[in-house]
N, C-alpha and C positions, 0 to 999 in steps of 0.2 A: 167284250165290248163295242161300242159299235163302229163302222166303218171301220177304220186303219187298226189290226189286230196286231200289225209290227209295231220296234219299237227300237228305233238305230241310234245311240251317240258315235258319233266320228271323233277319233285322236290321233294326233300324227303327230311323230318327233323323225330328228335333225340331229345324228352331229355330225358333230367334225374334229380334227385331229391338228392342231400346227408343235413338233418342235416338242414343249411340257405342255400346252397348252388349250384343253382342254373345252371344246365350247358346244351348247348344248342346247338346241333349241323346240321348245312345244308346246305344244296346239292342245287346247285341253274338251271342248264339246263344240270340234267345229260347226255343227249346224246351227249349235247357240240355240239349242229345244228347252224351252223349260218349267213343264213342269209332264207327270208319272200318271196313268189317267184306269186307273183301273174302277173294271166294276162289274159286280156277276147280279145277273137274273137269274132265282132257278123258283117254283113251286107261287106263295105271294110276298117273296123275302125278296129285295133289292137291294144289295151292297154297298159301293163307293167309297174309293178313296185313293185322292188325288196330292202325291208324291213335288211340291219343290227340289228342286232338281240344276244344282251350282251353272251359272254362269259358265258362257262361252270366259277362257282367263289362257292367256298367253305366259311360259314360264321361261325364262335366261338364262343361266347353267354356265358360268363360267371356271374353268378347271387351273392349279396350277399346280404342277409336280415341282419338288422342292430337290427331291435324289431322281 
């Protein structure tokens, strides 16, 4: 890989509970990276792989405890 060799996906999650309700807010890929590119250059051979990454997503879960 030329230049930036590091790769970072940032995820966050927050949870709050009140009486019988539980709320969870989660966010994946906060930096909204679009793809991961891997390249290898050795002798006379060059290979390159590009992987698409799922875009940023936000999910709110609400749970209710019956008993």
